[in-house]
VEXDREN-2710 file (C-alpha; in Angstrom, 1 decimal):
% VEXDREN-2710
k/r/px/py/pz
1/UNK/103.5/78.4/79.2
2/UNK/105.1/81.8/79.3
3/UNK/101.6/83.3/80.0
4/UNK/101.3/81.1/83.1
5/UNK/104.8/82.2/84.3
6/UNK/103.9/85.9/83.7
7/UNK/100.6/85.5/85.6
8/UNK/102.4/83.7/88.5
9/UNK/105.1/86.4/88.7
10/UNK/102.4/89.1/88.7
11/UNK/100.6/87.4/91.5
12/UNK/103.9/87.1/93.4
13/UNK/104.7/90.8/92.8
14/UNK/101.3/91.7/94.4
15/UNK/102.4/89.9/97.5
16/UNK/106.1/91.0/97.6
17/UNK/107.9/92.8/94.8
18/UNK/111.3/91.8/96.0
19/UNK/110.4/88.1/96.1
20/UNK/109.0/88.4/92.5
21/UNK/112.2/90.0/91.3
22/UNK/114.4/87.3/93.0
23/UNK/112.1/84.5/91.6
24/UNK/112.4/86.0/88.1
25/UNK/116.2/86.1/88.3
26/UNK/116.3/82.5/89.7
27/UNK/114.0/81.2/87.0
28/UNK/115.9/82.9/84.2
29/UNK/119.1/81.2/85.5
30/UNK/117.4/77.8/85.8
31/UNK/115.4/77.9/82.6
32/UNK/116.5/80.6/80.1
33/UNK/113.6/81.7/78.1
34/UNK/111.3/80.5/80.9
35/UNK/110.8/77.2/79.2
36/UNK/109.2/75.2/82.1
37/UNK/109.0/72.1/80.0
38/UNK/112.8/71.8/80.2
39/UNK/112.8/71.9/84.0
40/UNK/113.2/68.6/85.9
41/UNK/114.1/67.5/89.4
42/UNK/117.8/67.1/88.5
43/UNK/117.9/70.7/87.2
44/UNK/116.1/72.1/90.2
45/UNK/118.4/70.3/92.7
46/UNK/121.5/71.3/90.8
47/UNK/120.4/74.9/90.8
48/UNK/119.5/75.0/94.5
49/UNK/122.5/73.0/95.7
50/UNK/125.2/74.2/93.3
51/UNK/124.4/77.0/90.9
52/UNK/122.7/79.2/93.5
53/UNK/125.5/79.1/96.1
54/UNK/128.4/79.1/93.6
55/UNK/127.3/81.3/90.7
56/UNK/124.4/83.4/92.0
57/UNK/125.5/86.9/92.9
58/UNK/124.6/88.1/96.4
59/UNK/125.0/87.2/100.0
60/UNK/123.9/83.9/101.6
61/UNK/120.8/85.7/102.8
62/UNK/120.0/86.7/99.2
63/UNK/120.5/83.1/98.1
64/UNK/118.1/81.8/100.7
65/UNK/115.6/84.5/99.6
66/UNK/116.0/83.4/96.0
67/UNK/115.3/79.8/96.9
68/UNK/112.2/80.7/98.9
69/UNK/111.0/83.0/96.1
70/UNK/111.5/80.3/93.5
71/UNK/109.6/77.9/95.8
72/UNK/106.6/80.3/95.9
73/UNK/106.7/80.7/92.2
74/UNK/106.6/76.9/91.6
75/UNK/103.7/76.6/94.0
76/UNK/101.8/79.2/92.0
77/UNK/102.6/77.2/88.9
78/UNK/101.3/73.9/90.6
79/UNK/104.9/72.5/90.5
80/UNK/104.7/71.5/94.1
81/UNK/107.4/68.8/94.1
82/UNK/110.0/71.3/92.7
83/UNK/108.8/73.9/95.2
84/UNK/109.4/71.5/98.0
85/UNK/113.1/71.1/96.9
86/UNK/113.6/74.9/97.0
87/UNK/112.3/75.2/100.6
88/UNK/113.6/71.9/101.9
89/UNK/115.9/71.6/104.9
90/UNK/118.6/70.2/102.6
91/UNK/118.6/73.4/100.5
92/UNK/118.8/75.6/103.6
93/UNK/121.6/73.5/105.1
94/UNK/123.7/73.3/101.9
95/UNK/123.5/77.1/101.4
96/UNK/124.7/77.6/105.0
97/UNK/127.5/75.1/104.6
98/UNK/128.7/76.8/101.3
99/UNK/128.8/80.1/103.1
100/UNK/131.3/78.7/105.6
101/UNK/133.3/76.2/103.5
102/UNK/133.1/75.9/99.7
103/UNK/134.6/72.4/99.6
104/UNK/132.3/71.1/102.3
105/UNK/129.3/72.6/100.4
106/UNK/130.5/71.0/97.2
107/UNK/130.8/67.6/98.9
108/UNK/127.3/67.9/100.4
109/UNK/125.9/68.8/97.0
110/UNK/127.4/65.7/95.4
111/UNK/126.1/63.5/98.3
112/UNK/122.6/65.0/98.1
113/UNK/122.4/64.5/94.3
114/UNK/123.5/60.9/94.6
115/UNK/121.0/60.2/97.5
116/UNK/118.1/61.7/95.5
117/UNK/118.4/58.9/92.9
118/UNK/118.0/61.2/89.9
119/UNK/121.8/61.5/89.3
120/UNK/122.6/59.1/86.5
121/UNK/125.0/56.5/87.8
122/UNK/128.2/55.3/86.1
123/UNK/127.9/51.9/84.5
124/UNK/130.6/49.5/83.2
125/UNK/129.4/50.4/79.7
126/UNK/129.5/54.2/80.3
127/UNK/131.3/56.4/82.8
128/UNK/130.0/59.9/82.5
129/UNK/132.6/62.5/81.5
130/UNK/133.1/66.1/82.4
131/UNK/134.2/67.3/78.9
132/UNK/131.1/66.3/76.9
133/UNK/129.5/66.8/73.6
134/UNK/125.8/67.4/72.6
135/UNK/124.9/63.7/72.5
136/UNK/126.2/63.0/76.0
137/UNK/124.6/66.2/77.4
138/UNK/121.2/65.0/76.0
139/UNK/121.7/61.4/77.2
140/UNK/122.4/62.5/80.7
141/UNK/119.6/65.0/80.9
142/UNK/117.0/62.5/79.5
143/UNK/118.3/59.8/81.8
144/UNK/117.9/62.0/84.8
145/UNK/114.3/62.8/83.7
146/UNK/113.6/59.1/83.2
147/UNK/114.9/58.3/86.6
148/UNK/112.7/61.0/88.1
149/UNK/109.7/59.3/86.5
150/UNK/110.8/55.9/87.7
151/UNK/111.1/57.2/91.3
152/UNK/107.7/58.7/91.1
153/UNK/106.2/55.4/89.9
154/UNK/108.1/53.4/92.6
155/UNK/110.3/51.5/90.2
156/UNK/113.4/53.0/91.9
157/UNK/113.1/53.8/95.6
158/UNK/116.1/55.9/96.9
159/UNK/117.2/54.9/100.4
160/UNK/115.5/51.5/100.3
161/UNK/117.3/48.2/100.3
162/UNK/118.6/47.4/96.8
163/UNK/117.8/50.7/95.3
164/UNK/121.2/51.3/93.7
165/UNK/121.2/48.0/91.6
166/UNK/117.6/48.9/90.6
167/UNK/118.7/52.4/89.6
168/UNK/121.6/50.9/87.5
169/UNK/119.3/48.4/85.8
170/UNK/116.8/51.1/84.9
171/UNK/119.6/53.4/83.6
172/UNK/121.1/50.6/81.5
173/UNK/117.7/49.7/80.0
174/UNK/117.0/53.4/79.2
175/UNK/120.4/54.1/77.7
176/UNK/120.4/51.0/75.5
177/UNK/116.8/51.4/74.2
178/UNK/117.0/52.1/70.4
179/UNK/115.2/55.1/68.9
180/UNK/113.4/55.2/65.6
181/UNK/116.7/55.1/63.7
182/UNK/117.8/52.0/65.6
183/UNK/120.4/53.9/67.7
184/UNK/120.4/54.2/71.5
185/UNK/121.7/57.0/73.7
186/UNK/124.7/54.7/74.4
187/UNK/125.4/54.3/70.7
188/UNK/125.3/58.0/70.1
189/UNK/127.5/58.8/73.1
190/UNK/130.1/56.2/72.0
191/UNK/130.1/57.5/68.4
192/UNK/130.5/61.1/69.6
193/UNK/133.4/60.1/71.9
194/UNK/135.2/58.0/69.2
195/UNK/135.0/60.8/66.6
196/UNK/136.3/63.3/69.2
197/UNK/139.1/60.9/70.1
198/UNK/140.1/60.4/66.5
199/UNK/140.0/64.1/65.8
200/UNK/142.0/65.2/68.9
201/UNK/144.5/67.8/67.9
202/UNK/146.7/66.7/70.9
203/UNK/147.0/63.2/69.4
204/UNK/147.5/63.7/65.6
205/UNK/148.8/60.1/65.3
206/UNK/145.2/58.9/65.5
207/UNK/144.3/60.4/62.2
208/UNK/145.6/57.2/60.6
209/UNK/143.0/55.2/62.5
210/UNK/140.0/56.9/60.7
211/UNK/139.5/53.9/58.3
212/UNK/138.7/51.9/61.4
213/UNK/136.1/54.4/62.8
214/UNK/133.1/52.0/62.4
215/UNK/134.9/49.1/64.0
216/UNK/136.2/51.3/66.9
217/UNK/132.7/52.6/67.6
218/UNK/131.2/49.1/67.6
219/UNK/134.0/47.5/69.6
220/UNK/134.4/43.8/69.8
221/UNK/133.1/41.2/72.2
222/UNK/135.4/38.6/73.7
223/UNK/135.7/35.7/71.3
224/UNK/135.0/32.1/72.2
225/UNK/138.8/31.5/72.3
226/UNK/139.2/34.3/74.9
227/UNK/139.9/31.7/77.7
228/UNK/142.7/30.1/75.7
229/UNK/144.3/33.5/75.0
230/UNK/144.0/34.5/78.6
231/UNK/145.6/31.3/79.8
232/UNK/149.0/32.8/80.6
233/UNK/147.5/35.7/82.5
234/UNK/145.2/33.2/84.3
235/UNK/148.1/31.0/85.3
236/UNK/150.0/33.9/86.7
237/UNK/146.9/34.9/88.7
238/UNK/146.6/31.3/90.0
239/UNK/150.2/31.4/91.2
240/UNK/149.6/34.9/92.8
241/UNK/146.7/33.5/94.7
242/UNK/149.3/31.6/96.8
243/UNK/151.8/34.4/96.6
244/UNK/154.7/34.5/94.0
245/UNK/158.1/34.9/95.5
246/UNK/160.0/38.1/94.3
247/UNK/163.6/38.9/94.1
248/UNK/165.0/41.7/96.3
249/UNK/164.5/44.3/93.6
250/UNK/160.9/43.1/92.7
251/UNK/161.3/40.6/89.8
252/UNK/159.4/37.4/89.7
253/UNK/161.6/34.6/91.2
254/UNK/163.6/32.6/88.6
255/UNK/162.0/29.3/89.5
256/UNK/158.5/30.7/88.6
257/UNK/159.9/32.2/85.4
258/UNK/161.3/28.8/84.3
259/UNK/158.1/27.0/85.3
260/UNK/156.0/29.4/83.2
261/UNK/158.3/29.2/80.2
262/UNK/158.3/25.4/80.3
263/UNK/154.5/25.2/80.7
264/UNK/153.8/27.4/77.7
265/UNK/156.8/26.5/75.6
266/UNK/158.2/30.0/75.5
267/UNK/161.6/30.6/73.9
268/UNK/164.0/32.8/75.8
269/UNK/167.5/34.0/75.5
270/UNK/169.3/32.5/77.3
271/UNK/167.5/29.3/77.6
272/UNK/166.6/28.4/80.3
273/UNK/166.1/32.0/81.6
274/UNK/168.0/33.1/84.6
275/UNK/165.5/35.9/85.6
276/UNK/162.3/37.6/84.6
277/UNK/164.4/40.1/82.5
278/UNK/165.3/37.1/80.2
279/UNK/161.7/36.3/79.4
280/UNK/159.9/39.1/77.5
281/UNK/156.7/37.0/78.0
282/UNK/156.8/37.4/81.8
283/UNK/157.7/41.0/81.5
284/UNK/154.6/41.8/79.5
285/UNK/152.3/39.7/81.6
286/UNK/153.6/41.1/84.9
287/UNK/153.2/44.7/83.5
288/UNK/149.7/44.2/82.3
289/UNK/148.5/42.6/85.6
290/UNK/150.1/45.6/87.4
291/UNK/148.4/48.1/85.1
292/UNK/144.9/46.5/85.7
293/UNK/145.7/46.4/89.5
294/UNK/145.1/42.7/89.7
295/UNK/148.3/42.1/91.7
296/UNK/150.4/44.0/94.2
297/UNK/153.6/43.6/96.0
298/UNK/153.4/42.5/99.7
299/UNK/156.9/42.3/101.1
300/UNK/158.8/39.8/99.0
301/UNK/155.7/38.3/97.4
302/UNK/153.4/39.2/94.6
303/UNK/149.8/38.7/95.7
304/UNK/146.3/39.1/94.3
305/UNK/144.3/42.2/94.9
306/UNK/140.5/42.0/95.4
307/UNK/140.2/42.9/91.7
308/UNK/142.6/40.1/90.8
309/UNK/140.5/37.6/92.7
310/UNK/137.5/38.6/90.7
311/UNK/139.3/38.5/87.4
312/UNK/140.7/35.1/88.2
313/UNK/137.2/33.6/88.3
314/UNK/136.0/35.2/85.0
315/UNK/138.1/34.8/81.8
316/UNK/135.9/37.1/79.8
317/UNK/136.2/39.8/82.5
318/UNK/140.0/39.2/82.4
319/UNK/139.9/39.7/78.6
320/UNK/138.0/43.0/79.0
321/UNK/140.4/44.2/81.7
322/UNK/143.4/43.5/79.5
323/UNK/141.9/45.4/76.5
324/UNK/141.0/48.3/78.8
325/UNK/144.5/48.5/80.3
326/UNK/146.7/48.4/77.2
327/UNK/145.6/51.7/75.6
328/UNK/144.7/53.7/78.7
329/UNK/148.2/54.3/80.2
330/UNK/148.5/57.9/79.0
331/UNK/151.2/59.8/77.2
332/UNK/153.7/58.3/74.7
333/UNK/153.1/54.8/76.0
334/UNK/149.5/54.9/75.1
335/UNK/150.3/56.5/71.7
336/UNK/152.8/53.7/71.0
337/UNK/150.1/51.1/71.7
338/UNK/147.4/52.8/69.6
339/UNK/149.8/53.3/66.7
340/UNK/151.1/49.7/66.7
341/UNK/147.6/48.2/67.0
342/UNK/146.4/50.6/64.2
343/UNK/149.2/49.6/62.0
344/UNK/148.4/45.9/62.4
345/UNK/144.7/46.5/61.8
346/UNK/144.9/48.7/58.8
347/UNK/147.6/47.0/56.9
348/UNK/146.6/44.6/54.2
349/UNK/147.5/40.9/54.8
350/UNK/150.5/41.2/52.4
351/UNK/151.9/44.2/54.3
352/UNK/151.5/46.4/51.3
353/UNK/149.2/49.0/52.9
354/UNK/149.8/52.6/53.5
355/UNK/151.8/51.9/56.6
356/UNK/154.2/49.5/55.1
357/UNK/157.6/50.1/53.5
358/UNK/159.7/47.5/51.8
359/UNK/162.2/46.1/54.3
360/UNK/160.7/48.0/57.3
361/UNK/159.6/45.9/60.3
362/UNK/156.3/46.5/62.1
363/UNK/158.1/48.0/65.1
364/UNK/160.2/50.3/62.9
365/UNK/157.1/51.4/61.0
366/UNK/155.2/52.2/64.2
367/UNK/158.2/54.1/65.6
368/UNK/158.6/56.1/62.4
369/UNK/154.9/57.0/62.5
370/UNK/155.2/58.2/66.1
371/UNK/158.2/60.3/65.4
372/UNK/156.5/61.8/62.3
373/UNK/153.8/63.0/64.6
374/UNK/156.1/64.7/67.0
375/UNK/156.5/62.2/69.9
376/UNK/160.3/62.3/69.3
377/UNK/162.2/64.1/66.5
378/UNK/162.4/62.1/63.2
379/UNK/166.0/63.1/62.7
380/UNK/167.3/64.9/65.8
381/UNK/169.5/67.9/64.8
382/UNK/173.2/67.2/64.9
383/UNK/174.8/69.6/67.3
384/UNK/178.3/70.8/66.6
385/UNK/181.2/71.2/69.0
386/UNK/181.8/69.6/72.3
387/UNK/178.1/68.9/73.0
388/UNK/177.5/66.9/69.8
389/UNK/178.1/63.5/71.4
390/UNK/175.7/64.3/74.3
391/UNK/173.0/65.3/71.9
392/UNK/173.4/62.2/69.9
393/UNK/173.2/60.0/73.1
394/UNK/170.0/61.8/74.2
395/UNK/168.4/61.3/70.8
396/UNK/169.4/57.6/70.7
397/UNK/168.0/57.1/74.2
398/UNK/164.7/58.7/73.2
399/UNK/164.5/56.5/70.1
400/UNK/165.4/53.4/72.1
401/UNK/162.7/54.2/74.7
402/UNK/160.0/54.7/72.0
403/UNK/161.0/51.4/70.3
404/UNK/160.8/49.6/73.6
405/UNK/157.3/50.8/74.2
406/UNK/156.2/49.6/70.8
407/UNK/158.0/46.2/71.3
408/UNK/156.2/45.7/74.7
409/UNK/152.9/45.8/72.9
410/UNK/154.1/43.2/70.5
411/UNK/155.4/41.0/73.3
412/UNK/152.0/40.9/75.0
413/UNK/150.2/40.1/71.7
414/UNK/152.7/37.3/71.0
415/UNK/152.5/35.9/74.5
416/UNK/148.7/35.7/74.3
417/UNK/148.9/34.0/71.0
418/UNK/147.3/36.9/69.1
419/UNK/149.9/37.2/66.4
420/UNK/151.0/34.9/63.5
421/UNK/154.7/33.9/63.1
422/UNK/157.2/36.5/61.9
423/UNK/157.5/36.4/58.0
424/UNK/161.3/37.0/58.4
425/UNK/161.1/40.7/57.7
426/UNK/159.6/41.7/61.0
427/UNK/156.0/41.6/59.7
428/UNK/153.3/39.7/61.6
429/UNK/149.5/39.5/61.3
430/UNK/146.8/39.5/63.9
431/UNK/144.9/36.3/64.3
432/UNK/141.1/36.4/64.4
433/UNK/141.1/36.7/68.3
434/UNK/144.0/39.2/67.9
435/UNK/141.9/41.5/65.7
436/UNK/139.1/41.4/68.2
437/UNK/141.5/42.2/71.0
438/UNK/143.1/45.1/69.1
439/UNK/139.7/46.6/68.2
440/UNK/138.5/46.2/71.8
441/UNK/141.7/48.0/73.0
442/UNK/141.2/51.0/70.7
443/UNK/137.4/51.0/71.5
444/UNK/138.1/51.1/75.3
445/UNK/140.6/54.0/74.8
446/UNK/138.2/55.9/72.5
447/UNK/135.1/55.7/74.6
448/UNK/136.7/56.5/77.9
449/UNK/135.4/59.7/79.4
450/UNK/137.3/62.9/78.7
451/UNK/138.0/65.2/81.6
452/UNK/138.3/69.0/81.7
453/UNK/141.9/69.7/82.1
END
């Protein structure tokens, strides 16, 4: 293959030495080592529409010359489809746009890539990330190459009616196809992401979740009892379909709170509840529906969003949305959820596992774990002098806030019927559906795409 490249470059040099030099530079940037077998449509488009105008040294005129020279080289190598990309009107236009406005050029690059059909689309199962490992790089590159072939065979026809669903179906089929070892690209990307998530130096609390690595990679499907567990959320969505009255400061109206408590037999203090703040069950449900953007405030009413209307019709989708929202809030709130769920999942049924201490409740154990890993000081230093009281109040407030975050996770699990009764010492166990829910929560957090920060 290198002999063919050398011959083509020599022929180009006989025609125009400067063009041959520019073609060589462009090819070295596109395919280091001149490995033509690694070149595909996606790579050529990315080079012409992004690498060349953003990273290639020289003026806009030099960039256009480089594109034309690379086109001539591809023609000599009988790679006519790639040559056409290099000399296409789109390439000429995008180089001109970049020269005037970088952001406009970048927007045009992204649009052209999407319209070409070879840019792998995001799927519900996999959103492509920007901070990626080797498995994801390989999966994306091979998916792009497979899409190129599908387009050439007419299985995916960019620009035609229904091409995007066809592209997604093809991508899903390709990514989930097992190799000789029985693992698909999707399996390998998920494993890579989970291991990176567990080993994140920015989240050392996750090191206690390593015993669950296999379960977190595999995830958990919605159980048959998902509809029963989602019943409280479903009921609140049903009420929001007609609009739920809100108090002036945005709480659910007391009449709705009392109705929900009566319907599901929730205990509150006081009983009957006077407002949403008296019913931890409603607090947790309202919060999770807000986090999944299923409801929004419209004046003095809580109403369904478009997403809420979709979730209302599908209990399994509602289950998945709930698991996705719990551990993807970010910061200490996410750390609290991950730690509490991990404690419940890794502890033995008798509560004698590595996380348990005699007389220590689940909430206290989770709070202690978080403080040990630096989310708040384990034992805040006692200041002397006139500022001592203020320091103690600050430390107490931080501890109270952390405990409240852990307790909120417990409230939601309890409200959805995913925990057993308290054993009297503040210890509870996950039910069968509760374990599936907790694993799904951690899975959703772990396989979410990482971004370059």
